[in-house]
mmCIF file of the N, C-alpha and C atoms, coordinates in Angstrom:
data_MODEL
# 
_entry.id   MODEL 
# 
loop_
_atom_site.group_PDB 
_atom_site.id 
_atom_site.type_symbol 
_atom_site.label_atom_id 
_atom_site.label_alt_id 
_atom_site.label_comp_id 
_atom_site.label_asym_id 
_atom_site.label_entity_id 
_atom_site.label_seq_id 
_atom_site.pdbx_PDB_ins_code 
_atom_site.Cartn_x 
_atom_site.Cartn_y 
_atom_site.Cartn_z 
_atom_site.occupancy 
_atom_site.B_iso_or_equiv 
_atom_site.pdbx_formal_charge 
_atom_site.auth_seq_id 
_atom_site.auth_comp_id 
_atom_site.auth_asym_id 
_atom_site.auth_atom_id 
_atom_site.pdbx_PDB_model_num 
ATOM 1   N N  . UNK A 1 1  ? 6.239  -7.202  -9.437  1.00 0.00 ? 1  UNK A N  1 
ATOM 2   C CA . UNK A 1 1  ? 5.495  -6.264  -8.606  1.00 0.00 ? 1  UNK A CA 1 
ATOM 3   C C  . UNK A 1 1  ? 5.529  -4.858  -9.219  1.00 0.00 ? 1  UNK A C  1 
ATOM 4   N N  . UNK A 1 2  ? 6.682  -4.467  -9.716  1.00 0.00 ? 2  UNK A N  1 
ATOM 5   C CA . UNK A 1 2  ? 6.769  -3.138  -10.316 1.00 0.00 ? 2  UNK A CA 1 
ATOM 6   C C  . UNK A 1 2  ? 5.974  -3.053  -11.612 1.00 0.00 ? 2  UNK A C  1 
ATOM 7   N N  . UNK A 1 3  ? 5.883  -4.172  -12.326 1.00 0.00 ? 3  UNK A N  1 
ATOM 8   C CA . UNK A 1 3  ? 5.057  -4.183  -13.538 1.00 0.00 ? 3  UNK A CA 1 
ATOM 9   C C  . UNK A 1 3  ? 3.592  -3.944  -13.195 1.00 0.00 ? 3  UNK A C  1 
ATOM 10  N N  . UNK A 1 4  ? 3.153  -4.533  -12.111 1.00 0.00 ? 4  UNK A N  1 
ATOM 11  C CA . UNK A 1 4  ? 1.773  -4.349  -11.681 1.00 0.00 ? 4  UNK A CA 1 
ATOM 12  C C  . UNK A 1 4  ? 1.507  -2.885  -11.344 1.00 0.00 ? 4  UNK A C  1 
ATOM 13  N N  . UNK A 1 5  ? 2.421  -2.271  -10.604 1.00 0.00 ? 5  UNK A N  1 
ATOM 14  C CA . UNK A 1 5  ? 2.235  -0.872  -10.236 1.00 0.00 ? 5  UNK A CA 1 
ATOM 15  C C  . UNK A 1 5  ? 2.292  0.053   -11.452 1.00 0.00 ? 5  UNK A C  1 
ATOM 16  N N  . UNK A 1 6  ? 3.191  -0.250  -12.390 1.00 0.00 ? 6  UNK A N  1 
ATOM 17  C CA . UNK A 1 6  ? 3.254  0.599   -13.579 1.00 0.00 ? 6  UNK A CA 1 
ATOM 18  C C  . UNK A 1 6  ? 2.003  0.430   -14.439 1.00 0.00 ? 6  UNK A C  1 
ATOM 19  N N  . UNK A 1 7  ? 1.497  -0.790  -14.550 1.00 0.00 ? 7  UNK A N  1 
ATOM 20  C CA . UNK A 1 7  ? 0.254  -1.007  -15.298 1.00 0.00 ? 7  UNK A CA 1 
ATOM 21  C C  . UNK A 1 7  ? -0.923 -0.306  -14.627 1.00 0.00 ? 7  UNK A C  1 
ATOM 22  N N  . UNK A 1 8  ? -0.950 -0.351  -13.309 1.00 0.00 ? 8  UNK A N  1 
ATOM 23  C CA . UNK A 1 8  ? -2.017 0.328   -12.578 1.00 0.00 ? 8  UNK A CA 1 
ATOM 24  C C  . UNK A 1 8  ? -1.946 1.834   -12.783 1.00 0.00 ? 8  UNK A C  1 
ATOM 25  N N  . UNK A 1 9  ? -0.734 2.387   -12.758 1.00 0.00 ? 9  UNK A N  1 
ATOM 26  C CA . UNK A 1 9  ? -0.579 3.823   -12.979 1.00 0.00 ? 9  UNK A CA 1 
ATOM 27  C C  . UNK A 1 9  ? -1.002 4.202   -14.397 1.00 0.00 ? 9  UNK A C  1 
ATOM 28  N N  . UNK A 1 10 ? -0.630 3.382   -15.382 1.00 0.00 ? 10 UNK A N  1 
ATOM 29  C CA . UNK A 1 10 ? -1.034 3.650   -16.767 1.00 0.00 ? 10 UNK A CA 1 
ATOM 30  C C  . UNK A 1 10 ? -2.554 3.609   -16.906 1.00 0.00 ? 10 UNK A C  1 
ATOM 31  N N  . UNK A 1 11 ? -3.191 2.646   -16.241 1.00 0.00 ? 11 UNK A N  1 
ATOM 32  C CA . UNK A 1 11 ? -4.646 2.549   -16.278 1.00 0.00 ? 11 UNK A CA 1 
ATOM 33  C C  . UNK A 1 11 ? -5.284 3.801   -15.694 1.00 0.00 ? 11 UNK A C  1 
ATOM 34  N N  . UNK A 1 12 ? -4.780 4.236   -14.530 1.00 0.00 ? 12 UNK A N  1 
ATOM 35  C CA . UNK A 1 12 ? -5.356 5.416   -13.891 1.00 0.00 ? 12 UNK A CA 1 
ATOM 36  C C  . UNK A 1 12 ? -5.136 6.669   -14.738 1.00 0.00 ? 12 UNK A C  1 
ATOM 37  N N  . UNK A 1 13 ? -4.000 6.762   -15.398 1.00 0.00 ? 13 UNK A N  1 
ATOM 38  C CA . UNK A 1 13 ? -3.701 7.935   -16.213 1.00 0.00 ? 13 UNK A CA 1 
ATOM 39  C C  . UNK A 1 13 ? -4.562 7.973   -17.476 1.00 0.00 ? 13 UNK A C  1 
ATOM 40  N N  . UNK A 1 14 ? -4.723 6.836   -18.132 1.00 0.00 ? 14 UNK A N  1 
ATOM 41  C CA . UNK A 1 14 ? -5.500 6.794   -19.376 1.00 0.00 ? 14 UNK A CA 1 
ATOM 42  C C  . UNK A 1 14 ? -6.989 6.985   -19.102 1.00 0.00 ? 14 UNK A C  1 
ATOM 43  N N  . UNK A 1 15 ? -7.492 6.327   -18.076 1.00 0.00 ? 15 UNK A N  1 
ATOM 44  C CA . UNK A 1 15 ? -8.932 6.374   -17.782 1.00 0.00 ? 15 UNK A CA 1 
ATOM 45  C C  . UNK A 1 15 ? -9.334 7.549   -16.893 1.00 0.00 ? 15 UNK A C  1 
ATOM 46  N N  . UNK A 1 16 ? -8.364 8.375   -16.500 1.00 0.00 ? 16 UNK A N  1 
ATOM 47  C CA . UNK A 1 16 ? -8.617 9.543   -15.632 1.00 0.00 ? 16 UNK A CA 1 
ATOM 48  C C  . UNK A 1 16 ? -9.225 9.126   -14.291 1.00 0.00 ? 16 UNK A C  1 
ATOM 49  N N  . UNK A 1 17 ? -8.685 8.060   -13.721 1.00 0.00 ? 17 UNK A N  1 
ATOM 50  C CA . UNK A 1 17 ? -9.178 7.567   -12.434 1.00 0.00 ? 17 UNK A CA 1 
ATOM 51  C C  . UNK A 1 17 ? -8.167 7.891   -11.335 1.00 0.00 ? 17 UNK A C  1 
ATOM 52  N N  . UNK A 1 18 ? -7.857 9.165   -11.185 1.00 0.00 ? 18 UNK A N  1 
ATOM 53  C CA . UNK A 1 18 ? -6.854 9.574   -10.205 1.00 0.00 ? 18 UNK A CA 1 
ATOM 54  C C  . UNK A 1 18 ? -7.328 9.393   -8.764  1.00 0.00 ? 18 UNK A C  1 
ATOM 55  N N  . UNK A 1 19 ? -8.624 9.252   -8.572  1.00 0.00 ? 19 UNK A N  1 
ATOM 56  C CA . UNK A 1 19 ? -9.141 9.054   -7.227  1.00 0.00 ? 19 UNK A CA 1 
ATOM 57  C C  . UNK A 1 19 ? -8.734 7.687   -6.665  1.00 0.00 ? 19 UNK A C  1 
ATOM 58  N N  . UNK A 1 20 ? -8.267 6.778   -7.526  1.00 0.00 ? 20 UNK A N  1 
ATOM 59  C CA . UNK A 1 20 ? -7.809 5.475   -7.058  1.00 0.00 ? 20 UNK A CA 1 
ATOM 60  C C  . UNK A 1 20 ? -6.429 5.543   -6.397  1.00 0.00 ? 20 UNK A C  1 
ATOM 61  N N  . UNK A 1 21 ? -5.655 6.574   -6.684  1.00 0.00 ? 21 UNK A N  1 
ATOM 62  C CA . UNK A 1 21 ? -4.283 6.677   -6.175  1.00 0.00 ? 21 UNK A CA 1 
ATOM 63  C C  . UNK A 1 21 ? -4.223 6.657   -4.642  1.00 0.00 ? 21 UNK A C  1 
ATOM 64  N N  . UNK A 1 22 ? -5.023 7.426   -3.907  1.00 0.00 ? 22 UNK A N  1 
ATOM 65  C CA . UNK A 1 22 ? -4.951 7.353   -2.442  1.00 0.00 ? 22 UNK A CA 1 
ATOM 66  C C  . UNK A 1 22 ? -5.343 5.975   -1.895  1.00 0.00 ? 22 UNK A C  1 
ATOM 67  N N  . UNK A 1 23 ? -6.290 5.325   -2.547  1.00 0.00 ? 23 UNK A N  1 
ATOM 68  C CA . UNK A 1 23 ? -6.705 3.995   -2.099  1.00 0.00 ? 23 UNK A CA 1 
ATOM 69  C C  . UNK A 1 23 ? -5.564 2.996   -2.262  1.00 0.00 ? 23 UNK A C  1 
ATOM 70  N N  . UNK A 1 24 ? -4.913 3.041   -3.407  1.00 0.00 ? 24 UNK A N  1 
ATOM 71  C CA . UNK A 1 24 ? -3.784 2.136   -3.661  1.00 0.00 ? 24 UNK A CA 1 
ATOM 72  C C  . UNK A 1 24 ? -2.652 2.433   -2.702  1.00 0.00 ? 24 UNK A C  1 
ATOM 73  N N  . UNK A 1 25 ? -2.373 3.706   -2.455  1.00 0.00 ? 25 UNK A N  1 
ATOM 74  C CA . UNK A 1 25 ? -1.295 4.090   -1.546  1.00 0.00 ? 25 UNK A CA 1 
ATOM 75  C C  . UNK A 1 25 ? -1.551 3.587   -0.133  1.00 0.00 ? 25 UNK A C  1 
ATOM 76  N N  . UNK A 1 26 ? -2.763 3.725   0.349   1.00 0.00 ? 26 UNK A N  1 
ATOM 77  C CA . UNK A 1 26 ? -3.109 3.247   1.694   1.00 0.00 ? 26 UNK A CA 1 
ATOM 78  C C  . UNK A 1 26 ? -2.995 1.724   1.767   1.00 0.00 ? 26 UNK A C  1 
ATOM 79  N N  . UNK A 1 27 ? -3.418 1.035   0.725   1.00 0.00 ? 27 UNK A N  1 
ATOM 80  C CA . UNK A 1 27 ? -3.325 -0.427  0.727   1.00 0.00 ? 27 UNK A CA 1 
ATOM 81  C C  . UNK A 1 27 ? -1.872 -0.885  0.727   1.00 0.00 ? 27 UNK A C  1 
ATOM 82  N N  . UNK A 1 28 ? -1.008 -0.213  -0.027  1.00 0.00 ? 28 UNK A N  1 
ATOM 83  C CA . UNK A 1 28 ? 0.413  -0.570  -0.041  1.00 0.00 ? 28 UNK A CA 1 
ATOM 84  C C  . UNK A 1 28 ? 1.047  -0.291  1.314   1.00 0.00 ? 28 UNK A C  1 
ATOM 85  N N  . UNK A 1 29 ? 0.725  0.837   1.920   1.00 0.00 ? 29 UNK A N  1 
ATOM 86  C CA . UNK A 1 29 ? 1.279  1.157   3.235   1.00 0.00 ? 29 UNK A CA 1 
ATOM 87  C C  . UNK A 1 29 ? 0.812  0.171   4.301   1.00 0.00 ? 29 UNK A C  1 
ATOM 88  N N  . UNK A 1 30 ? -0.442 -0.232  4.256   1.00 0.00 ? 30 UNK A N  1 
ATOM 89  C CA . UNK A 1 30 ? -0.924 -1.231  5.212   1.00 0.00 ? 30 UNK A CA 1 
ATOM 90  C C  . UNK A 1 30 ? -0.249 -2.575  4.988   1.00 0.00 ? 30 UNK A C  1 
ATOM 91  N N  . UNK A 1 31 ? -0.005 -2.944  3.750   1.00 0.00 ? 31 UNK A N  1 
ATOM 92  C CA . UNK A 1 31 ? 0.707  -4.179  3.459   1.00 0.00 ? 31 UNK A CA 1 
ATOM 93  C C  . UNK A 1 31 ? 2.117  -4.159  4.004   1.00 0.00 ? 31 UNK A C  1 
ATOM 94  N N  . UNK A 1 32 ? 2.806  -3.034  3.828   1.00 0.00 ? 32 UNK A N  1 
ATOM 95  C CA . UNK A 1 32 ? 4.160  -2.897  4.366   1.00 0.00 ? 32 UNK A CA 1 
ATOM 96  C C  . UNK A 1 32 ? 4.134  -2.953  5.885   1.00 0.00 ? 32 UNK A C  1 
ATOM 97  N N  . UNK A 1 33 ? 3.162  -2.324  6.485   1.00 0.00 ? 33 UNK A N  1 
ATOM 98  C CA . UNK A 1 33 ? 3.031  -2.339  7.943   1.00 0.00 ? 33 UNK A CA 1 
ATOM 99  C C  . UNK A 1 33 ? 2.795  -3.747  8.459   1.00 0.00 ? 33 UNK A C  1 
ATOM 100 N N  . UNK A 1 34 ? 1.999  -4.528  7.769   1.00 0.00 ? 34 UNK A N  1 
ATOM 101 C CA . UNK A 1 34 ? 1.740  -5.913  8.178   1.00 0.00 ? 34 UNK A CA 1 
ATOM 102 C C  . UNK A 1 34 ? 3.001  -6.755  8.046   1.00 0.00 ? 34 UNK A C  1 
ATOM 103 N N  . UNK A 1 35 ? 3.716  -6.585  6.961   1.00 0.00 ? 35 UNK A N  1 
ATOM 104 C CA . UNK A 1 35 ? 4.942  -7.369  6.751   1.00 0.00 ? 35 UNK A CA 1 
ATOM 105 C C  . UNK A 1 35 ? 5.987  -7.015  7.805   1.00 0.00 ? 35 UNK A C  1 
ATOM 106 N N  . UNK A 1 36 ? 6.139  -5.745  8.090   1.00 0.00 ? 36 UNK A N  1 
ATOM 107 C CA . UNK A 1 36 ? 7.123  -5.344  9.096   1.00 0.00 ? 36 UNK A CA 1 
ATOM 108 C C  . UNK A 1 36 ? 6.700  -5.743  10.501  1.00 0.00 ? 36 UNK A C  1 
ATOM 109 N N  . UNK A 1 37 ? 5.419  -5.783  10.749  1.00 0.00 ? 37 UNK A N  1 
ATOM 110 C CA . UNK A 1 37 ? 4.922  -6.064  12.085  1.00 0.00 ? 37 UNK A CA 1 
ATOM 111 C C  . UNK A 1 37 ? 4.939  -7.526  12.472  1.00 0.00 ? 37 UNK A C  1 
ATOM 112 N N  . UNK A 1 38 ? 5.119  -8.416  11.518  1.00 0.00 ? 38 UNK A N  1 
ATOM 113 C CA . UNK A 1 38 ? 5.051  -9.839  11.842  1.00 0.00 ? 38 UNK A CA 1 
ATOM 114 C C  . UNK A 1 38 ? 6.236  -10.319 12.658  1.00 0.00 ? 38 UNK A C  1 
ATOM 115 N N  . UNK A 1 39 ? 7.434  -9.912  12.304  1.00 0.00 ? 39 UNK A N  1 
ATOM 116 C CA . UNK A 1 39 ? 8.577  -10.489 12.990  1.00 0.00 ? 39 UNK A CA 1 
ATOM 117 C C  . UNK A 1 39 ? 9.594  -9.481  13.465  1.00 0.00 ? 39 UNK A C  1 
ATOM 118 N N  . UNK A 1 40 ? 9.162  -8.287  13.788  1.00 0.00 ? 40 UNK A N  1 
ATOM 119 C CA . UNK A 1 40 ? 10.128 -7.273  14.179  1.00 0.00 ? 40 UNK A CA 1 
ATOM 120 C C  . UNK A 1 40 ? 9.863  -6.778  15.594  1.00 0.00 ? 40 UNK A C  1 
ATOM 121 N N  . UNK A 1 41 ? 10.744 -5.920  16.033  1.00 0.00 ? 41 UNK A N  1 
ATOM 122 C CA . UNK A 1 41 ? 10.587 -5.312  17.357  1.00 0.00 ? 41 UNK A CA 1 
ATOM 123 C C  . UNK A 1 41 ? 9.499  -4.239  17.345  1.00 0.00 ? 41 UNK A C  1 
ATOM 124 N N  . UNK A 1 42 ? 9.023  -3.881  16.184  1.00 0.00 ? 42 UNK A N  1 
ATOM 125 C CA . UNK A 1 42 ? 7.966  -2.878  16.080  1.00 0.00 ? 42 UNK A CA 1 
ATOM 126 C C  . UNK A 1 42 ? 6.577  -3.446  16.321  1.00 0.00 ? 42 UNK A C  1 
ATOM 127 N N  . UNK A 1 43 ? 6.483  -4.759  16.450  1.00 0.00 ? 43 UNK A N  1 
ATOM 128 C CA . UNK A 1 43 ? 5.176  -5.404  16.600  1.00 0.00 ? 43 UNK A CA 1 
ATOM 129 C C  . UNK A 1 43 ? 4.360  -4.847  17.775  1.00 0.00 ? 43 UNK A C  1 
ATOM 130 N N  . UNK A 1 44 ? 4.936  -4.691  18.975  1.00 0.00 ? 44 UNK A N  1 
ATOM 131 C CA . UNK A 1 44 ? 4.110  -4.134  20.064  1.00 0.00 ? 44 UNK A CA 1 
ATOM 132 C C  . UNK A 1 44 ? 3.603  -2.718  19.770  1.00 0.00 ? 44 UNK A C  1 
ATOM 133 N N  . UNK A 1 45 ? 4.417  -1.919  19.094  1.00 0.00 ? 45 UNK A N  1 
ATOM 134 C CA . UNK A 1 45 ? 3.980  -0.570  18.753  1.00 0.00 ? 45 UNK A CA 1 
ATOM 135 C C  . UNK A 1 45 ? 2.843  -0.606  17.744  1.00 0.00 ? 45 UNK A C  1 
ATOM 136 N N  . UNK A 1 46 ? 2.947  -1.480  16.773  1.00 0.00 ? 46 UNK A N  1 
ATOM 137 C CA . UNK A 1 46 ? 1.911  -1.573  15.747  1.00 0.00 ? 46 UNK A CA 1 
ATOM 138 C C  . UNK A 1 46 ? 0.616  -2.102  16.338  1.00 0.00 ? 46 UNK A C  1 
ATOM 139 N N  . UNK A 1 47 ? 0.715  -3.046  17.260  1.00 0.00 ? 47 UNK A N  1 
ATOM 140 C CA . UNK A 1 47 ? -0.498 -3.599  17.858  1.00 0.00 ? 47 UNK A CA 1 
ATOM 141 C C  . UNK A 1 47 ? -1.231 -2.566  18.709  1.00 0.00 ? 47 UNK A C  1 
ATOM 142 N N  . UNK A 1 48 ? -0.497 -1.624  19.305  1.00 0.00 ? 48 UNK A N  1 
ATOM 143 C CA . UNK A 1 48 ? -1.181 -0.593  20.098  1.00 0.00 ? 48 UNK A CA 1 
ATOM 144 C C  . UNK A 1 48 ? -1.913 0.402   19.201  1.00 0.00 ? 48 UNK A C  1 
ATOM 145 N N  . UNK A 1 49 ? -1.501 0.527   17.942  1.00 0.00 ? 49 UNK A N  1 
ATOM 146 C CA . UNK A 1 49 ? -2.198 1.437   17.036  1.00 0.00 ? 49 UNK A CA 1 
ATOM 147 C C  . UNK A 1 49 ? -3.586 0.926   16.677  1.00 0.00 ? 49 UNK A C  1 
ATOM 148 N N  . UNK A 1 50 ? -3.747 -0.383  16.666  1.00 0.00 ? 50 UNK A N  1 
ATOM 149 C CA . UNK A 1 50 ? -5.023 -0.960  16.287  1.00 0.00 ? 50 UNK A CA 1 
ATOM 150 C C  . UNK A 1 50 ? -5.703 -1.557  17.479  1.00 0.00 ? 50 UNK A C  1 
# 
């Protein structure tokens, strides 16, 4: 997983595609939110957000 993120960062740095960084960050945060929301006590709170 870290190799993927480092390769993505290298791609964005070389190709000057810094506008992709917020998109990737939001996707990672949503993924973490989904993983945490599946089996935790935070599930009711997360469901009220959406």
